[in-house]
C-alpha positions as CSV (number, residue, x, y, z in Angstrom):
1,M,22.3,-30.3,41.6
2,A,23.0,-26.6,42.2
3,Y,22.5,-24.3,39.9
4,E,25.6,-22.8,37.8
5,P,24.7,-20.7,35.2
6,K,26.6,-20.1,32.1
7,L,26.7,-17.9,28.9
8,D,27.5,-18.1,25.7
9,R,29.1,-15.1,24.4
10,A,28.4,-15.7,20.8
11,K,24.7,-14.9,21.5
12,L,25.6,-11.3,23.3
13,L,24.8,-9.7,19.9
14,S,24.5,-5.4,19.3
15,G,25.5,-3.2,16.7
16,P,23.7,-0.7,13.7
17,A,21.6,-1.4,11.4
18,H,20.8,0.0,7.7
19,I,17.3,-0.2,5.7
20,I,17.8,-1.4,1.9
21,I,15.2,0.0,0.1
22,D,15.7,-1.5,-3.0
23,K,17.3,-4.7,-3.2
24,T,17.1,-5.4,-7.1
25,G,19.9,-7.4,-8.5
26,L,23.4,-7.6,-7.9
27,E,24.4,-5.9,-3.9
28,A,26.6,-3.2,-6.1
29,A,23.0,-2.4,-6.7
30,W,21.0,-2.6,-3.9
31,K,19.7,0.7,-2.6
32,Y,20.2,1.6,1.4
33,C,18.3,4.4,3.2
34,W,21.9,5.1,5.9
35,C,20.0,5.4,9.7
36,K,21.8,7.4,12.9
37,G,21.7,6.1,16.1
38,T,19.0,3.0,16.9
39,V,16.6,1.1,14.2
40,T,13.8,-0.8,16.1
41,A,11.9,-3.7,14.7
42,N,8.4,-5.1,16.8
43,I,6.1,-7.2,15.5
44,K,2.6,-5.6,16.6
45,P,0.0,-7.7,17.6
46,S,-3.3,-6.8,18.7
47,W,-5.5,-8.9,20.8
48,K,-9.1,-9.2,21.9
49,D,-9.9,-10.6,25.5
50,V,-11.9,-13.8,26.4
51,E,-13.6,-12.9,29.8
52,V,-15.8,-14.9,32.2
53,A,-17.8,-13.3,35.0
54,G,-16.6,-14.4,38.3
55,F,-13.2,-15.7,36.8
56,G,-12.2,-12.2,34.7
57,P,-10.5,-12.4,31.8
58,I,-9.0,-16.2,30.6
59,D,-7.6,-15.9,27.2
60,K,-7.0,-13.0,24.8
61,V,-7.1,-14.0,20.9
62,K,-5.2,-12.4,18.1
63,T,-7.2,-10.2,16.0
64,D,-4.2,-8.5,13.9
65,E,-0.4,-8.3,13.4
66,N,1.8,-6.4,11.5
67,V,5.6,-5.0,12.0
68,E,6.7,-1.8,12.9
69,I,10.2,-0.6,12.2
70,D,11.2,3.0,14.3
71,F,14.2,4.8,12.4
72,T,16.1,8.2,11.7
73,P,17.0,8.9,8.5
74,S,21.1,9.7,8.1
75,G,20.1,12.1,5.3
76,N,21.3,10.3,1.9
77,F,18.8,10.9,-0.9
78,D,18.2,10.6,-4.8
79,A,15.4,10.0,-6.6
80,D,14.7,6.9,-5.7
81,M,15.0,7.9,-1.6
82,L,12.5,10.7,-2.1
83,A,10.0,8.3,-3.9
84,W,10.3,5.4,-0.9
85,I,10.4,7.7,1.6
86,Y,7.0,10.2,0.8
87,N,5.3,7.1,-1.5
88,G,3.8,9.6,-3.7
89,I,1.7,11.0,-0.2
90,L,0.9,14.5,-1.7
91,S,-0.7,12.8,-5.2
92,K,-3.4,11.0,-3.2
93,R,-6.9,11.7,-3.1
94,I,-8.2,11.1,0.5
95,G,-9.8,7.8,0.5
96,A,-7.1,6.3,-1.6
97,Q,-5.1,3.0,-0.8
98,F,-2.2,3.6,0.2
99,F,-0.5,0.3,-0.3
100,D,-1.5,-1.4,-3.8
101,A,-1.3,-4.8,-5.3
102,T,2.5,-4.5,-5.8
103,D,4.4,-5.6,-2.4
104,T,7.0,-3.0,-1.1
105,P,9.5,-4.8,0.9
106,V,12.4,-3.5,3.0
107,H,15.3,-5.3,4.6
108,L,17.0,-4.5,7.5
109,H,20.8,-5.0,7.2
110,S,22.8,-5.4,10.2
111,L,26.6,-4.7,10.5
112,D,27.5,-8.1,12.0
113,G,25.7,-9.7,8.7
114,K,22.2,-10.4,9.7
115,L,19.0,-9.5,7.4
116,L,15.6,-9.5,8.6
117,S,13.4,-8.4,5.5
118,V,9.5,-7.5,5.7
119,T,7.3,-8.6,3.1
120,C,5.1,-5.4,2.0
121,A,6.1,-1.9,4.7
122,K,5.7,2.0,3.7
123,V,6.7,4.6,5.5
124,I,3.7,5.9,7.2
125,Q,5.9,8.6,9.3
126,V,8.1,10.9,7.5
127,P,10.6,12.7,9.4
128,T,10.5,16.6,9.2
129,L,12.4,17.6,5.8
130,M,15.3,20.2,6.4
131,M,16.4,22.5,3.4
132,G,19.8,24.7,4.0
133,V,23.4,24.3,4.4
134,P,23.1,24.6,8.0
135,N,20.6,21.6,8.4
136,Q,20.5,17.7,8.6
137,R,18.8,16.5,5.5
138,F,16.1,15.5,8.3
139,E,15.1,15.7,11.6
140,G,13.4,13.6,13.9
141,T,12.4,9.9,13.6
142,A,10.3,7.9,10.8
143,K,8.2,4.8,11.1
144,I,7.4,2.1,8.8
145,I,4.6,-0.1,8.6
146,G,4.8,-3.9,7.3
147,I,1.4,-5.8,6.4
148,L,0.3,-9.3,5.0
149,G,1.7,-10.1,1.8
150,N,-0.6,-9.2,-1.5
151,N,-2.9,-12.2,-1.8
152,M,-1.4,-14.3,0.8
153,A,-2.7,-16.7,3.6
154,R,-1.2,-15.7,7.1
155,S,-0.2,-19.4,7.4
156,D,2.0,-18.4,4.1
157,A,5.8,-18.7,4.8
158,N,7.3,-15.0,5.1
159,A,3.8,-13.5,4.7
160,L,4.5,-11.0,6.8
161,F,8.7,-11.7,7.3
162,T,11.1,-13.5,6.6
163,P,12.8,-15.0,9.5
164,V,16.7,-13.5,10.1
165,S,19.6,-14.9,7.7
166,A,23.2,-14.9,7.4
167,L,24.5,-12.2,5.2
168,A,27.6,-10.5,5.1
169,F,27.8,-6.5,5.0
170,G,29.5,-5.4,2.3
171,R,28.8,-1.8,1.7
172,Q,29.9,1.8,2.7
173,P,28.2,4.9,2.4
174,L,29.1,7.6,-0.4
175,P,30.0,11.4,1.3
176,S,28.5,12.4,-1.8
177,A,25.1,11.0,-1.2
178,W,24.5,13.9,1.1
179,K,24.3,17.1,-0.3
180,H,24.8,20.4,1.7
181,M,23.1,23.1,-0.8
182,P,21.3,26.4,-0.1
183,V,18.3,27.1,-1.1
184,K,16.1,29.8,-2.3
185,A,12.7,30.7,-1.4
186,T,10.1,32.5,-3.3
187,W,6.4,33.4,-2.7
188,A,4.1,35.5,-4.9
189,G,1.8,36.1,-2.0
190,L,3.5,39.5,-1.3
191,Q,3.3,40.9,-4.9
192,D,-0.4,40.8,-6.2
193,G,0.9,37.4,-7.5
194,D,3.0,38.7,-10.6
195,P,5.7,35.5,-10.4
196,A,8.0,37.9,-11.9
197,A,7.3,40.2,-8.4
198,D,7.8,37.0,-6.1
199,I,9.4,37.8,-2.9
200,E,12.2,35.8,-1.7
201,I,12.8,35.3,1.2
202,A,16.1,35.3,3.6
203,T,16.2,33.4,6.4
204,K,17.9,33.0,9.8
205,S,18.6,28.9,9.9
206,G,16.8,27.7,6.8
207,W,13.4,26.1,5.9
208,K,11.6,23.1,7.6
209,V,8.8,21.1,5.7
210,M,6.6,19.0,7.2
211,V,4.1,16.7,5.9
212,Q,1.1,15.7,8.1
213,V,-0.4,12.1,7.2
214,Q,-3.4,10.4,8.6
215,L,-4.0,7.0,7.6
216,E,-6.7,4.0,8.4
217,P,-6.4,0.6,8.5
218,E,-8.7,-1.9,6.4
219,P,-8.7,-4.5,8.3
220,E,-10.6,-8.0,6.8
221,A,-12.6,-10.2,9.8
222,N,-10.1,-13.4,8.2
223,L,-6.8,-11.4,7.9
224,G,-6.2,-8.0,9.9
225,T,-5.2,-5.5,8.2
226,V,-4.5,-5.5,4.2
227,T,-3.8,-2.3,3.2
228,Y,-3.7,1.3,5.1
229,K,-6.5,4.0,3.4
230,V,-5.6,7.7,3.5
231,K,-7.9,9.5,5.5
232,S,-5.8,12.9,5.7
233,V,-2.7,14.8,3.9
234,G,-1.1,17.9,4.6
235,L,1.5,19.7,4.2
236,Q,3.5,22.9,5.7
237,A,6.7,24.7,5.6
238,S,8.4,27.1,8.1
239,C,11.0,29.6,9.0
240,V,12.3,32.3,10.8
241,P,12.7,35.1,8.0
242,L,15.2,37.4,8.7
243,N,14.0,40.2,5.3
244,L,9.8,40.5,6.1
245,T,8.8,43.8,8.0
246,E,5.8,44.6,9.8
247,T,3.9,45.9,7.0
248,E,4.5,42.9,4.7
249,L,3.7,40.3,7.8
250,F,0.5,42.3,8.3
251,H,-0.1,42.7,4.4
252,D,-3.2,42.1,3.1
253,K,-1.8,39.1,1.0
254,V,-1.5,37.8,4.6
255,I,-3.9,38.7,6.8
256,G,-6.6,39.6,3.9
257,S,-8.0,42.7,3.4
258,S,-11.0,42.7,5.0
259,R,-11.7,42.1,8.9
260,L,-15.1,40.5,8.6
261,I,-15.6,37.2,10.1
262,G,-16.2,34.0,7.2
263,T,-14.2,35.9,4.6
264,S,-11.2,33.7,3.2
265,I,-7.4,34.1,1.7
266,T,-6.3,33.1,-1.3
267,G,-3.1,31.4,-1.6
268,T,-0.2,31.0,-3.9
269,A,2.8,28.6,-4.8
270,L,6.0,28.7,-1.9
271,T,8.6,27.4,-3.8
272,L,12.2,26.1,-2.0
273,A,14.6,25.2,-4.7
274,E,17.9,24.0,-4.3
275,D,20.3,23.4,-6.8
276,Y,20.4,20.9,-9.6
277,G,21.3,17.6,-7.7
278,G,19.1,19.0,-4.6
279,I,14.9,18.9,-3.8
280,T,12.2,21.2,-4.6
281,V,9.1,21.9,-2.5
282,V,6.3,23.5,-3.4
283,L,3.6,24.3,-1.3
284,N,0.3,24.9,-4.0
285,G,-2.4,27.4,-2.8
286,A,0.4,28.4,0.2
287,E,-1.3,30.3,2.6
288,M,1.0,32.5,5.6
289,T,-1.2,30.7,8.5
290,D,1.4,32.3,11.9
291,H,3.3,35.4,11.2
292,P,4.4,36.9,14.6
293,I,6.1,40.5,15.0
294,I,8.6,40.0,17.2
295,Y,10.1,43.1,19.4
296,D,13.5,41.8,21.1
297,E,16.5,43.4,21.4
298,T,18.7,40.7,18.8
299,A,15.6,38.7,17.6
300,P,14.5,39.5,14.2
301,R,11.2,41.6,13.7
302,A,9.8,38.2,12.4
303,G,9.4,34.8,14.3
304,E,8.6,31.5,12.8
305,C,6.5,31.8,10.3
306,F,4.4,29.1,8.9
307,W,3.0,28.7,5.4
308,T,0.4,25.9,4.4
309,A,-0.6,24.5,1.2
310,F,-4.2,24.1,0.0
311,R,-5.4,22.4,-3.0
312,D,-6.2,24.5,-6.1
313,F,-9.5,24.5,-7.7
314,S,-8.5,27.3,-10.1
315,T,-8.5,25.0,-13.5
316,G,-11.7,23.6,-12.4
317,A,-9.3,20.3,-11.3
318,A,-8.6,19.8,-8.1
319,S,-4.1,20.3,-7.9
320,D,-1.7,18.1,-5.6
321,I,-1.7,19.6,-2.5
322,G,2.3,20.4,-3.4
323,S,5.6,18.7,-4.4
324,I,8.5,17.2,-3.4
325,A,11.3,16.4,-5.9
326,M,14.8,16.4,-7.4
327,T,15.8,19.5,-8.8
328,A,15.3,19.6,-12.4
329,E,18.6,19.7,-14.6
330,P,18.5,23.1,-15.9
331,A,18.3,23.6,-19.8
332,A,21.1,23.2,-22.1
């Protein structure tokens, strides 16, 4: 019989999806991370090859399997969104577990009414946080890793994910969830540590806040990855200052009072604060780690400057490297 192609148009699927970060209670209470652009979900197995001399690879055997989701957050945020996207990473010590005993599911909800649920998943790559009215809230993509549910066998139902099911999409984004606020940036690094004289930094285009996280998978021989452990955590901020002079960029508090190799610089907190309803970022022990002077016809005298956070040990106990939180309500 001659081949006669045909196609069911009902299977020609396309369209965007958004992420439900908390599906507790009634639908009206579900919390969404609204996305822009493409959201990609993928099963990512690991394999070992079986090889025989003279025949080469004759098989491959699965050694692990996780879910990866790549997305770009659109910029809505509140306390729950911040807690979800940063996972308390700035307060974790090196070697700490990234996943704990309580599973944290995420759900991809498409506008055409399909739901894909991942049993235990967290954000492992965070986008750059942008502060300042001209900026979008986030810049760049984020990545979620989904692992085996706690105390579950690989053969258990929904151990890694729940197969796609129908669920009508009935929610709408509210513009009020996107905040557009000026940011006040203060740093005592140029003022001899006097909080009353913290320098307030004006910028050309706001601030970028970068959280750098390295995680190490923790496998069990018969189960694959059962958690991740924290290998390193870093926190940086950058801007193009408009009101820093050559003297300040080469100040002893920035470059150190000695030119001798082997000397160090003591950092002080850099605070980036939006008004109540916005975000406050604190870089503890912040040192200015890049601070170029630019001589140009039109460019500001300072190039893009970077601050790097370090833990503070002055109280006898290590501080967190910094914090990212909702700005506290002012006292009445």
